[in-house]
N, CA, C and O of each residue as an XYZ file, in Angstrom:
792
protein
N     185.322    -78.064     50.919
C     184.128    -78.403     50.636
C     182.996    -78.284     51.930
O     181.808    -78.024     51.741
N     183.529    -78.498     53.109
C     182.661    -78.300     54.122
C     182.543    -76.749     54.238
O     181.454    -76.393     54.689
N     183.383    -75.777     53.946
C     183.329    -74.372     54.093
C     182.106    -74.164     53.011
O     181.177    -73.415     53.313
N     182.123    -74.702     52.009
C     181.255    -74.424     50.551
C     179.738    -74.655     51.249
O     178.821    -73.850     51.087
N     179.625    -75.868     52.041
C     178.168    -76.409     52.462
C     177.893    -75.329     53.292
O     176.848    -74.745     53.005
N     178.693    -74.766     54.496
C     178.424    -73.560     55.472
C     177.872    -72.488     54.792
O     176.753    -72.012     54.978
N     178.738    -72.119     53.967
C     178.264    -70.733     53.311
C     176.986    -70.714     52.531
O     176.268    -69.726     52.378
N     176.749    -72.125     51.971
C     175.443    -72.231     51.223
C     174.372    -72.345     52.137
O     173.247    -72.010     51.766
N     174.580    -72.813     53.392
C     173.370    -73.052     54.069
C     173.102    -71.662     54.835
O     172.181    -71.520     55.640
N     173.871    -70.818     54.541
C     173.754    -69.348     55.324
C     172.776    -68.610     54.747
O     172.116    -67.802     55.401
N     172.552    -68.874     53.155
C     171.988    -68.093     52.231
C     170.710    -68.105     52.637
O     170.395    -69.080     53.320
N     169.681    -67.107     52.362
C     168.342    -67.315     52.669
C     167.717    -68.090     51.812
O     166.676    -68.567     52.265
N     168.007    -68.412     50.636
C     167.462    -69.808     49.628
C     167.468    -70.909     50.399
O     166.467    -71.540     50.736
N     168.682    -71.170     50.708
C     168.823    -72.463     51.493
C     168.146    -72.605     53.105
O     167.958    -73.643     53.741
N     167.949    -71.633     53.382
C     167.084    -71.630     54.827
C     165.593    -71.627     54.504
O     164.808    -72.243     55.225
N     165.233    -71.021     53.554
C     163.820    -71.264     53.178
C     163.666    -72.880     53.011
O     162.931    -73.590     53.697
N     164.534    -73.315     51.931
C     164.116    -74.887     51.483
C     164.452    -75.774     52.884
O     163.729    -76.738     53.136
N     165.300    -75.508     53.571
C     165.506    -76.338     55.069
C     164.017    -76.218     56.089
O     163.565    -77.088     56.834
N     163.531    -74.988     55.851
C     162.491    -74.644     56.586
C     161.001    -75.304     56.066
O     159.981    -75.437     56.742
N     161.214    -75.655     54.693
C     160.002    -76.118     54.234
C     160.161    -77.660     54.478
O     159.116    -78.283     54.665
N     161.255    -78.294     54.496
C     161.802    -79.611     54.839
C     161.191    -80.038     56.281
O     160.526    -81.048     56.509
N     161.527    -79.154     57.083
C     161.151    -79.238     58.635
C     159.793    -79.263     58.851
O     159.295    -80.111     59.591
N     159.028    -78.284     58.190
C     157.488    -78.074     58.286
C     156.846    -79.379     57.630
O     155.893    -79.979     58.125
N     157.488    -79.734     56.462
C     156.763    -81.176     55.929
C     157.010    -82.412     56.700
O     156.174    -83.316     56.679
N     158.026    -82.504     57.331
C     158.202    -83.574     58.439
C     157.341    -83.526     59.660
O     156.930    -84.555     60.194
N     157.034    -82.160     60.158
C     156.234    -82.038     61.266
C     154.988    -82.176     60.761
O     154.271    -82.799     61.543
N     154.347    -81.785     59.591
C     153.079    -81.996     59.235
C     152.487    -83.413     58.990
O     151.414    -83.809     59.446
N     153.471    -84.224     58.084
C     152.976    -85.417     57.396
C     153.679    -86.557     58.175
O     153.205    -87.691     58.109
N     155.077    -86.243     59.101
C     155.661    -87.228     59.910
C     156.528    -88.038     59.008
O     156.528    -87.823     57.796
N     157.280    -88.978     59.564
C     158.370    -89.686     59.120
C     157.838    -91.107     58.374
O     158.416    -91.801     57.537
N     156.503    -91.269     59.007
C     156.042    -92.794     58.254
C     156.501    -93.880     59.289
O     156.389    -94.035     60.505
N     157.160    -94.668     58.074
C     157.521    -96.053     58.293
C     158.891    -96.203     59.030
O     159.201    -97.266     59.569
N     159.764    -95.016     59.036
C     161.088    -94.981     59.615
C     161.119    -95.503     61.042
O     160.392    -95.059     61.931
N     161.951    -96.413     61.192
C     161.961    -96.970     62.436
C     160.847    -98.003     63.047
O     160.952    -98.546     64.147
N     159.757    -98.176     62.128
C     158.690    -99.091     62.508
C     159.036   -100.585     62.072
O     158.146   -101.418     61.895
N     160.231   -100.833     61.931
C     160.309   -102.300     61.473
C     160.007   -102.517     59.802
O     159.792   -101.625     58.982
N     160.051   -103.689     59.613
C     159.903   -104.270     58.031
C     158.233   -104.709     58.168
O     157.577   -104.885     59.195
N     157.928   -104.785     57.126
C     156.611   -105.444     56.722
C     156.591   -106.841     56.710
O     157.583   -107.330     56.170
N     155.689   -107.708     57.178
C     155.628   -109.125     57.200
C     154.948   -109.596     55.846
O     154.939   -110.773     55.486
N     154.432   -108.646     55.202
C     153.792   -108.911     53.880
C     154.655   -109.347     52.764
O     155.755   -108.794     52.772
N     154.456   -110.179     51.817
C     155.122   -110.610     50.798
C     154.248   -109.961     49.526
O     154.818   -109.480     48.547
N     153.016   -110.000     49.643
C     152.285   -109.365     48.431
C     151.056   -108.830     49.122
O     150.652   -109.259     50.203
N     150.439   -107.782     48.368
C     149.012   -107.404     48.835
C     148.182   -107.255     47.525
O     148.586   -106.533     46.614
N     147.060   -107.925     47.451
C     146.059   -108.101     46.326
C     144.794   -107.538     46.881
O     144.071   -108.237     47.591
N     144.492   -106.284     46.581
C     143.204   -105.412     47.026
C     143.301   -105.497     48.540
O     144.343   -105.179     49.113
N     142.229   -105.922     49.193
C     142.416   -105.970     50.603
C     143.015   -107.105     51.181
O     143.213   -107.159     52.395
N     143.392   -108.229     50.233
C     143.857   -109.382     50.752
C     145.455   -109.433     50.900
O     146.165   -108.885     50.057
N     145.984   -110.099     51.982
C     147.410   -109.951     52.059
C     148.043   -111.285     52.020
O     147.407   -112.238     52.470
N     149.332   -111.475     51.486
C     149.926   -112.611     51.571
C     151.059   -112.465     52.544
O     152.060   -111.866     52.150
N     151.020   -113.002     53.931
C     151.951   -112.833     54.664
C     153.213   -113.744     54.501
O     153.126   -114.817     53.905
N     154.364   -113.306     55.029
C     155.667   -113.890     54.989
C     155.381   -115.140     55.534
O     155.367   -116.100     54.763
N     155.118   -115.334     56.885
C     155.128   -116.726     57.564
C     154.244   -117.614     56.711
O     154.633   -118.745     56.417
N     152.991   -117.124     56.273
C     152.179   -118.150     55.278
C     152.946   -118.594     53.963
O     152.834   -119.689     53.412
N     153.639   -117.674     53.618
C     154.485   -117.993     52.350
C     155.511   -118.813     52.723
O     155.795   -119.542     51.772
N     156.165   -119.014     53.638
C     157.423   -119.728     54.254
C     156.785   -121.002     54.590
O     157.373   -122.017     54.217
N     155.643   -121.130     55.253
C     154.779   -122.366     55.480
C     154.604   -123.241     54.151
O     155.057   -124.369     53.953
N     153.747   -122.358     53.189
C     153.530   -123.235     51.953
C     154.756   -123.689     51.261
O     154.851   -124.845     50.848
N     155.638   -122.867     51.130
C     156.740   -123.274     50.052
C     157.784   -124.326     50.758
O     158.593   -125.022     50.145
N     157.564   -124.287     52.389
C     158.276   -125.292     52.955
C     157.470   -126.789     52.725
O     158.102   -127.841     52.632
N     156.294   -126.734     52.665
C     155.385   -127.661     52.531
C     155.803   -128.494     50.852
O     156.134   -129.636     50.531
N     155.615   -127.475     50.265
C     156.095   -127.824     48.709
C     157.482   -128.498     48.518
O     157.704   -129.472     47.798
N     158.308   -127.873     49.222
C     159.783   -128.286     49.368
C     159.705   -129.733     49.849
O     160.302   -130.661     49.303
N     158.984   -129.834     50.829
C     159.045   -131.416     51.553
C     158.349   -132.269     50.748
O     158.617   -133.467     50.832
N     157.288   -131.802     49.782
C     156.543   -132.577     48.765
C     157.369   -133.178     47.760
O     157.258   -134.377     47.505
N     158.274   -132.361     47.108
C     159.147   -132.697     46.156
C     160.566   -132.938     46.740
O     161.481   -132.996     45.918
N     160.851   -133.077     47.994
C     162.029   -133.464     48.337
C     163.376   -132.689     47.967
O     164.411   -133.304     47.708
N     163.287   -131.269     47.962
C     164.097   -130.576     47.472
C     164.767   -129.881     48.526
O     164.297   -129.752     49.656
N     166.016   -129.373     48.095
C     166.744   -128.416     49.373
C     166.477   -127.144     48.827
O     165.878   -127.010     47.760
N     166.930   -126.115     49.571
C     166.783   -124.622     49.354
C     167.337   -124.126     47.802
O     166.703   -123.355     47.081
N     168.426   -124.631     47.514
C     169.015   -124.343     46.259
C     168.288   -124.893     45.088
O     168.226   -124.251     44.039
N     167.818   -125.882     45.207
C     167.050   -126.401     44.115
C     165.427   -125.979     43.987
O     164.663   -126.146     43.037
N     165.255   -125.537     44.940
C     163.882   -124.530     44.988
C     164.258   -123.489     44.344
O     163.526   -123.274     43.378
N     164.961   -122.867     44.451
C     165.506   -121.440     43.920
C     165.689   -121.679     42.574
O     165.219   -120.856     41.788
N     166.464   -122.944     42.022
C     167.004   -123.217     40.644
C     165.533   -123.660     39.954
O     165.286   -123.167     38.854
N     164.837   -124.304     40.380
C     163.551   -124.850     39.783
C     162.470   -123.633     39.797
O     161.446   -123.913     39.174
N     162.493   -122.297     40.401
C     161.815   -121.564     40.493
C     160.429   -121.963     41.093
O     159.379   -121.553     40.600
N     160.484   -122.831     42.246
C     159.149   -123.118     42.972
C     158.825   -122.044     43.848
O     157.642   -121.742     44.005
N     159.840   -121.357     44.507
C     159.363   -120.084     45.248
C     158.486   -119.129     44.434
O     157.512   -118.619     44.989
N     158.755   -118.863     43.202
C     158.241   -117.878     42.390
C     156.787   -118.615     42.068
O     155.801   -117.887     41.952
N     156.659   -119.903     41.937
C     155.313   -120.646     41.566
C     154.571   -120.356     42.535
O     153.529   -119.737     42.319
N     154.934   -120.737     43.833
C     154.419   -120.693     44.934
C     153.708   -119.459     45.410
O     152.593   -119.465     45.930
N     154.449   -118.398     45.188
C     154.271   -116.833     45.637
C     153.021   -116.674     44.434
O     151.870   -116.346     44.721
N     153.453   -116.949     43.171
C     152.404   -116.501     41.973
C     151.026   -117.413     42.326
O     149.952   -116.818     42.238
N     151.018   -118.555     42.644
C     149.683   -119.223     43.269
C     149.058   -118.619     44.080
O     147.858   -118.424     43.886
N     149.750   -118.108     45.327
C     149.184   -117.553     46.434
C     148.765   -116.151     46.138
O     147.774   -115.728     46.734
N     149.436   -115.318     45.232
C     148.940   -114.261     44.480
C     147.277   -114.585     43.974
O     146.313   -114.064     44.536
N     147.179   -115.425     42.954
C     146.220   -115.708     42.302
C     145.051   -115.956     43.227
O     143.908   -115.570     42.982
N     145.404   -116.607     44.277
C     144.216   -117.235     45.167
C     143.846   -116.000     45.940
O     142.655   -115.855     46.216
N     144.834   -114.963     46.377
C     144.297   -113.762     46.954
C     143.474   -112.987     46.123
O     142.474   -112.444     46.593
N     143.790   -112.871     44.897
C     142.942   -112.087     43.755
C     141.545   -112.722     43.777
O     140.515   -112.051     43.712
N     141.577   -114.101     43.877
C     140.101   -114.733     43.663
C     139.445   -114.394     44.847
O     138.247   -114.121     44.773
N     140.042   -114.359     45.982
C     139.634   -114.065     47.368
C     139.051   -112.830     47.445
O     137.885   -112.768     47.836
N     139.761   -111.636     47.085
C     139.209   -110.287     46.956
C     138.156   -110.103     46.044
O     137.262   -109.320     46.366
N     138.099   -110.694     44.944
C     137.032   -110.952     44.189
C     135.934   -111.454     44.818
O     134.956   -110.706     44.817
N     135.833   -112.389     45.295
C     134.847   -113.189     46.146
C     134.110   -112.383     47.269
O     132.924   -112.467     47.591
N     135.212   -111.483     47.853
C     134.842   -110.636     48.839
C     133.944   -109.435     48.507
O     132.971   -109.027     49.140
N     134.474   -108.968     47.396
C     133.799   -107.839     46.657
C     132.455   -108.235     46.127
O     131.523   -107.447     45.961
N     132.429   -109.525     45.875
C     130.937   -110.039     45.361
C     129.961   -110.404     46.363
O     128.744   -110.472     46.188
N     130.721   -110.678     47.629
C     129.822   -111.457     48.641
C     129.725   -112.850     48.468
O     128.694   -113.346     48.922
N     130.659   -113.736     47.843
C     130.600   -115.053     47.594
C     131.401   -115.522     48.890
O     132.489   -115.095     49.277
N     130.529   -116.592     49.518
C     130.910   -117.535     50.624
C     130.385   -118.721     50.542
O     129.302   -118.965     50.010
N     131.136   -119.537     51.071
C     130.421   -121.286     51.461
C     129.819   -121.057     52.805
O     130.352   -120.353     53.663
N     128.679   -121.684     52.953
C     127.860   -121.852     53.959
C     128.730   -122.725     54.886
O     129.652   -123.380     54.400
N     128.459   -122.754     56.231
C     128.947   -123.688     57.352
C     128.800   -125.116     56.881
O     129.726   -125.925     56.818
N     127.464   -125.355     56.537
C     127.141   -126.746     56.290
C     127.956   -127.352     55.099
O     128.277   -128.539     55.148
N     128.278   -126.622     54.100
C     129.052   -127.064     52.991
C     130.652   -127.351     53.401
O     131.370   -128.199     52.872
N     131.039   -126.406     54.503
C     132.504   -126.595     55.017
C     132.523   -127.779     55.664
O     133.491   -128.512     55.461
N     131.617   -128.149     56.440
C     131.405   -129.211     57.515
C     131.205   -130.639     56.562
O     131.870   -131.642     56.822
N     130.260   -130.613     55.486
C     130.231   -131.603     54.614
C     131.715   -131.980     54.164
O     132.192   -133.066     54.492
N     132.383   -131.120     53.456
C     133.781   -131.178     52.935
C     134.783   -131.867     53.973
O     135.552   -132.791     53.707
N     134.650   -131.347     54.988
C     135.486   -132.023     56.111
C     135.057   -133.186     56.414
O     135.896   -134.078     56.287
N     134.099   -133.474     56.751
C     133.520   -134.905     57.293
C     133.695   -136.126     56.011
O     133.752   -137.314     56.330
N     133.768   -135.709     54.601
C     133.796   -136.546     53.439
C     135.401   -136.841     53.051
O     135.763   -137.776     52.336
N     136.303   -135.834     53.681
C     137.621   -135.908     53.164
C     138.283   -137.313     53.828
O     138.347   -137.599     55.024
N     138.688   -137.985     52.837
C     139.316   -139.564     53.204
C     140.329   -139.320     54.322
O     140.404   -140.120     55.255
N     141.167   -138.159     54.250
C     142.375   -138.466     55.316
C     141.963   -138.285     56.741
O     142.739   -138.445     57.684
N     140.473   -137.880     56.877
C     140.165   -137.563     58.244
C     139.203   -138.734     58.853
O     138.511   -138.694     59.871
N     139.380   -139.807     57.893
C     138.410   -140.847     58.231
C     139.267   -142.260     58.794
O     140.303   -142.740     58.333
N     138.509   -142.688     59.854
C     139.150   -143.998     60.294
C     137.922   -145.159     60.016
O     136.784   -144.942     60.431
N     138.232   -146.298     59.342
C     137.207   -147.113     59.331
C     136.077   -146.730     58.141
O     135.227   -147.588     57.903
N     136.056   -145.880     57.635
C     135.042   -145.282     56.844
C     134.282   -144.146     57.419
O     133.461   -143.514     56.754
N     134.578   -143.874     58.743
C     133.734   -142.855     59.252
C     134.594   -141.769     59.808
O     135.729   -142.067     60.178
N     134.138   -140.449     59.912
C     134.864   -139.341     60.280
C     135.272   -139.431     61.877
O     134.494   -139.706     62.791
N     136.661   -139.137     61.991
C     137.233   -139.208     63.119
C     137.660   -137.718     63.446
O     138.337   -137.042     62.671
N     137.167   -137.248     64.744
C     137.510   -135.941     65.101
C     139.082   -135.668     65.593
O     139.681   -134.593     65.565
N     139.497   -136.772     65.984
C     140.989   -136.803     66.801
C     141.897   -136.651     65.535
O     142.740   -135.764     65.404
N     141.592   -137.720     64.533
C     142.377   -137.824     63.414
C     142.395   -136.482     62.605
O     143.440   -136.092     62.084
N     141.239   -135.793     62.508
C     141.116   -134.334     61.843
C     141.819   -133.400     62.496
O     142.600   -132.655     61.904
N     141.620   -133.355     63.698
C     142.445   -132.402     64.736
C     144.179   -132.524     64.311
O     144.920   -131.574     64.059
N     144.560   -134.057     64.324
C     145.994   -134.235     64.474
C     146.501   -133.902     63.073
O     147.603   -133.396     62.862
N     145.506   -134.264     62.023
C     146.257   -133.934     60.459
C     146.284   -132.316     60.177
O     147.061   -131.706     59.442
N     145.351   -131.866     60.870
C     144.865   -130.507     60.171
C     146.303   -129.733     61.075
O     146.858   -128.888     60.373
N     146.828   -129.884     62.234
C     147.559   -129.225     63.201
C     148.870   -129.451     62.640
O     149.796   -128.669     62.853
N     149.006   -130.665     61.814
C     150.543   -130.959     61.257
C     150.738   -130.054     59.795
O     151.875   -129.746     59.435
N     149.583   -129.675     59.024
C     149.963   -128.962     57.930
C     149.487   -127.486     58.115
O     149.981   -126.632     57.377
N     148.521   -127.115     59.092
C     148.029   -125.859     59.415
C     148.368   -125.403     60.846
O     148.786   -126.271     61.612
N     148.249   -124.253     61.254
C     148.419   -123.920     62.509
C     147.143   -124.185     63.285
O     147.284   -124.540     64.455
N     146.010   -124.072     62.833
C     144.783   -124.525     63.505
C     143.538   -125.062     62.755
O     143.422   -124.971     61.533
N     142.674   -125.592     63.517
C     141.594   -126.486     62.834
C     140.967   -125.032     62.023
O     140.741   -125.194     60.824
N     140.696   -123.735     62.560
C     140.135   -122.678     62.059
C     140.618   -122.129     60.853
O     139.947   -121.549     59.999
N     142.080   -122.398     60.842
C     142.781   -121.754     59.524
C     142.532   -122.670     58.299
O     142.435   -122.312     57.125
N     142.432   -124.182     58.910
C     142.054   -124.970     57.710
C     140.788   -124.920     57.320
O     140.618   -125.283     56.156
N     139.748   -124.558     57.962
C     138.282   -124.427     57.598
C     138.311   -123.380     56.796
O     137.764   -123.473     55.697
N     138.967   -122.153     57.197
C     139.173   -120.953     56.379
C     139.533   -121.257     54.770
O     139.005   -120.749     53.780
N     140.461   -122.117     54.828
C     141.259   -122.418     53.428
C     139.882   -123.100     52.768
O     139.459   -122.675     51.693
N     139.319   -124.011     53.366
C     138.305   -125.104     52.841
C     137.085   -124.111     52.296
O     136.500   -124.267     51.224
N     136.823   -123.040     53.280
C     135.761   -122.230     52.710
C     136.095   -121.475     51.673
O     135.242   -121.335     50.796
N     137.243   -120.892     51.541
C     137.841   -120.119     50.275
C     137.654   -121.098     49.165
O     136.933   -120.802     48.212
N     138.300   -122.316     49.241
C     138.338   -123.262     48.297
C     136.956   -123.632     47.398
O     136.782   -123.842     46.198
N     136.013   -123.609     48.632
C     134.459   -123.802     48.186
C     134.061   -122.783     47.331
O     133.626   -122.993     46.199
N     134.213   -121.548     47.899
C     133.637   -120.250     47.316
C     134.250   -120.096     46.171
O     133.537   -119.921     45.183
N     135.579   -120.119     46.023
C     136.304   -119.974     44.631
C     135.852   -121.119     43.549
O     135.835   -120.837     42.351
N     135.543   -122.219     43.943
C     134.777   -123.099     42.838
C     133.485   -122.715     42.626
O     133.234   -122.696     41.421
N     132.660   -122.433     43.247
C     131.568   -121.812     43.208
C     131.222   -120.611     42.210
O     130.293   -120.448     41.420
N     132.540   -119.688     42.619
C     132.856   -118.472     41.555
C     133.265   -118.902     40.227
O     132.812   -118.375     39.211
N     134.150   -119.892     40.213
C     134.806   -120.293     38.894
C     133.495   -121.082     37.961
O     133.352   -121.057     36.739
N     132.754   -121.668     38.840
C     131.499   -122.772     38.138
C     130.549   -121.742     37.517
O     130.078   -121.931     36.396
N     130.234   -120.532     38.324
C     129.116   -119.538     37.827
C     129.764   -118.699     36.738
O     129.026   -118.017     36.027
N     131.167   -118.687     36.532
C     131.604   -118.011     35.291
C     131.766   -118.763     34.187
O     131.661   -118.219     33.088
N     132.016   -119.975     34.278
C     132.246   -120.972     33.265
C     130.814   -121.347     32.751
O     130.663   -121.468     31.535
N     129.799   -121.530     33.558
C     128.532   -121.939     33.098
C     127.785   -120.803     32.178
O     126.899   -121.044     31.358
N     128.313   -119.554     32.479
C     127.450   -118.506     31.583
C     128.448   -117.935     30.450
O     128.239   -116.919     29.787
N     129.665   -118.849     30.345
C     130.369   -118.417     29.161
C     130.081   -119.186     27.873
O     130.546   -120.312     27.702
N     129.229   -118.509     26.872
C     129.041   -119.184     25.735
C     129.635   -118.493     24.576
O     129.654   -117.263     24.529
N     130.022   -119.082     23.829
C     130.612   -118.502     22.582
C     129.620   -118.134     21.798
O     128.594   -118.813     21.845
N     129.675   -117.114     21.001
C     128.999   -116.633     19.796
C     128.960   -117.584     18.761
O     129.956   -118.245     18.465
N     127.575   -117.729     18.035
C     127.309   -118.793     17.003
C     128.522   -118.561     15.917
O     129.155   -119.576     15.626
N     128.881   -117.421     15.336
C     129.860   -117.203     14.351
C     131.263   -117.934     14.887
O     131.791   -118.849     14.255
N     131.757   -117.440     16.055
C     132.821   -117.961     16.636
C     132.837   -119.505     16.638
O     133.778   -120.143     16.166
N     131.723   -120.083     17.205
C     131.454   -121.611     17.462
C     131.702   -122.327     15.995
O     132.631   -123.130     15.913
N     131.102   -122.124     15.141
C     130.979   -122.072     13.553
C     132.408   -122.187     12.982
O     132.818   -123.187     12.393
N     133.166   -121.007     13.224
C     134.618   -121.012     12.910
C     135.329   -122.081     13.434
O     135.879   -122.926     12.727
N     135.340   -122.078     14.642
C     136.206   -123.122     15.390
C     135.802   -124.563     14.997
O     136.639   -125.461     15.080
N     134.775   -124.764     14.651
C     134.403   -126.259     14.248
C     134.843   -126.353     12.907
O     135.485   -127.362     12.612
N     134.588   -125.353     11.883
C     135.136   -125.484     10.642
C     136.610   -125.782     10.782
O     137.055   -126.784     10.222
N     137.304   -125.096     11.394
C     138.622   -125.339     11.696
C     139.126   -126.703     12.002
O     139.977   -127.365     11.407
N     138.411   -126.987     13.073
C     138.719   -128.409     13.608
C     138.428   -129.434     12.849
O     139.157   -130.426     12.835
N     137.311   -129.340     12.106
C     136.876   -130.483     11.004
C     137.555   -130.439      9.687
O     137.356   -131.237      8.771
N     138.411   -129.389      9.674
C     138.741   -129.264      8.004
C     139.808   -130.273      7.824
O     140.751   -130.540      8.568
N     139.469   -130.774      6.693
C     140.385   -131.902      5.992
C     141.239   -131.284      4.910
O     140.901   -130.295      4.259
N     142.411   -131.968      4.765
C     142.966   -131.340      3.469
C     143.535   -132.819      2.558
O     143.674   -133.900      3.131
N     143.768   -132.653      1.333
C     144.386   -133.684      0.511
C     145.633   -133.138     -0.275
O     145.805   -131.972     -0.631
N     146.435   -134.167     -0.468
C     147.402   -133.818     -1.260
C     147.966   -135.095     -1.950
O     147.956   -136.247     -1.516
N     148.480   -134.604     -3.171
C     149.073   -135.650     -3.995
C     150.761   -135.341     -3.850
O     151.128   -134.185     -3.639
N     151.748   -136.445     -3.977
C     152.883   -136.593     -3.917
C     153.615   -137.249     -5.140
O     153.042   -138.248     -5.575
N     154.723   -136.894     -5.752
C     155.145   -137.483     -6.645
C     156.821   -137.845     -6.127
O     157.331   -137.193     -5.216
N     157.516   -138.879     -6.789
C     158.394   -139.123     -6.183
C     159.279   -138.871     -7.512
O     158.894   -139.328     -8.588
N     160.632   -138.035     -7.389
C     161.657   -138.164     -8.315
C     162.851   -138.834     -7.974
O     163.506   -138.800     -6.933
N     163.055   -139.567     -9.236
C     164.284   -140.483     -8.916
C     165.308   -139.622     -9.586
O     165.116   -138.832    -10.510
N     166.927   -140.027     -8.698
C     167.884   -139.407     -9.539
C     168.206   -139.820    -10.642
O     168.421   -141.030    -10.722
N     168.324   -139.158    -11.611
C     168.593   -139.631    -12.962
C     170.091   -139.494    -13.280
O     170.507   -139.719    -14.417
N     170.812   -139.165    -12.381
C     172.227   -138.805    -12.728
C     172.721   -137.478    -13.018
O     171.954   -136.524    -12.892
N     173.969   -137.303    -13.409
C     174.300   -135.774    -13.686
C     173.885   -135.495    -15.541
O     173.825   -136.247    -16.514
N     173.724   -134.404    -15.383
C     173.229   -133.808    -16.572
C     174.116   -134.146    -17.808
O     175.257   -134.481    -17.489
N     173.863   -134.136    -19.104
C     174.738   -134.410    -20.310
C     175.829   -133.092    -20.436
O     175.553   -131.977    -19.993
N     176.679   -133.311    -20.886
C     177.338   -132.085    -21.229
C     176.737   -131.361    -22.183
O     176.045   -131.970    -22.999
N     176.859   -130.077    -22.271
C     176.236   -129.188    -23.248
C     177.009   -129.139    -24.311
O     178.238   -129.208    -24.328
N     176.208   -129.006    -25.295
C     176.837   -129.218    -26.973
C     176.623   -127.925    -27.503
O     176.938   -127.675    -28.667
């Protein structure tokens, strides 16, 4: 077998193919070989779902429901969380493409009015920082999440306000919903066995 390969490599056809292979590696390179693995779980447009973010959100949901790793996989919670993060990334990508963003004042107002950051009915900065660092890596990461949620709500509200069903569709749906039917029922009693034929 080895002798067969040695003889095949000596042919001019094999040498040309080997030369083309070497030249292609020299021109285009090897790329990702030896560069490690990607930390991305998913990419949607320009938005990336990083593995550490996915793990953190999954861990938070796992704690919320009190599940162990086997139960998480059996319930499909990991796939659900990933699907939710991919949808959020798609909305974020759309918002970025459209230039939709929540202003700083709206983010600050949302933070100040969140009940879990208040002590005796007023905003407490220490409570805010403590609560945010427990669930997120930093205050900036939390505020970016709030900004994205506000912008997403703004985008969804704009899409739903402008959505009006055509007159014909609305009438057909109303007629279907308001449709009433009447029926009559008769009751047949068991008369017993049929008489013998004659």
